[in-house]
C-alpha positions as CSV (number, residue, x, y, z in Angstrom):
1,M,-11.6,-25.1,24.9
2,I,-14.4,-25.7,27.0
3,I,-16.4,-27.6,25.0
4,E,-13.8,-29.7,23.4
5,N,-13.1,-31.0,26.9
6,A,-16.4,-31.9,27.7
7,I,-16.6,-34.0,24.2
8,L,-13.3,-35.7,25.1
9,S,-14.5,-36.3,28.6
10,L,-17.9,-37.7,27.5
11,I,-15.8,-39.8,25.0
12,T,-13.4,-41.0,27.4
13,H,-16.3,-42.1,29.9
14,T,-18.4,-43.5,27.3
15,T,-15.6,-46.2,26.3
16,T,-14.9,-46.8,30.0
17,T,-18.3,-47.5,30.5
18,T,-18.6,-49.6,27.0
19,T,-15.2,-51.6,28.2
20,I,-16.7,-52.3,31.5
21,I,-20.1,-53.5,30.0
22,I,-18.0,-55.8,27.3
23,I,-15.9,-57.3,30.5
24,I,-18.9,-57.8,32.3
25,T,-20.5,-59.6,29.6
26,A,-17.3,-61.8,28.7
27,T,-17.0,-62.5,32.6
28,T,-20.5,-63.7,33.1
29,T,-20.2,-65.5,29.4
30,I,-17.4,-67.6,31.1
31,L,-19.3,-68.5,34.1
32,L,-22.4,-69.8,32.3
33,L,-20.1,-72.0,29.7
34,I,-18.1,-72.9,33.4
35,I,-21.6,-73.8,35.4
36,I,-22.7,-75.7,32.3
37,I,-20.0,-77.6,32.1
38,I,-20.2,-78.8,35.6
39,I,-23.5,-79.6,35.2
40,I,-23.1,-81.8,32.0
41,I,-20.2,-83.4,34.1
42,I,-22.4,-83.7,37.3
43,I,-25.0,-85.4,35.2
44,I,-22.7,-87.4,33.1
45,T,-21.3,-89.0,36.6
46,T,-24.3,-89.5,38.1
47,T,-26.1,-91.5,35.3
48,T,-22.8,-93.6,34.9
49,I,-23.2,-94.4,39.1
50,I,-26.8,-95.4,38.2
51,I,-25.8,-97.5,35.3
52,I,-23.1,-99.3,37.7
53,I,-25.6,-99.5,40.7
54,I,-28.3,-101.4,38.5
55,T,-25.8,-103.6,36.9
56,I,-24.6,-104.5,40.5
57,I,-28.2,-105.0,41.4
58,I,-29.3,-107.0,38.2
59,N,-25.8,-109.0,38.9
60,I,-26.9,-110.1,42.4
61,I,-30.2,-110.7,41.5
62,T,-29.4,-113.3,38.6
63,I,-26.7,-114.6,41.2
64,L,-29.9,-115.3,43.9
65,K,-32.2,-116.8,41.2
66,A,-29.8,-119.2,40.7
67,S,-29.2,-120.2,43.9
68,W,-32.6,-120.2,44.8
69,S,-33.2,-122.4,41.8
70,G,-30.5,-125.1,42.5
71,E,-29.1,-123.9,38.8
72,H,-25.5,-124.0,39.3
73,H,-24.0,-122.7,36.1
74,F,-21.1,-121.0,37.7
75,K,-18.4,-121.9,40.7
76,I,-18.0,-119.8,43.3
77,V,-14.0,-120.0,44.4
78,P,-13.6,-119.4,48.1
């Protein structure tokens, strides 16, 4: 009876420990996935913002070049 109780408690303890380890592993995996997704979103948004800024700078430079060189291919409507 004592041996059976000891074996049962050992099995229960092992199962509980395994369950806890599985839960911790699943939680960390989900957290890592969320962090990776957030990093990807940040990278995409920053590259988009950088591209927009570069485009605006190029447009400003071309407008300034055109106004400096005296070429007026476009009308600035007030």
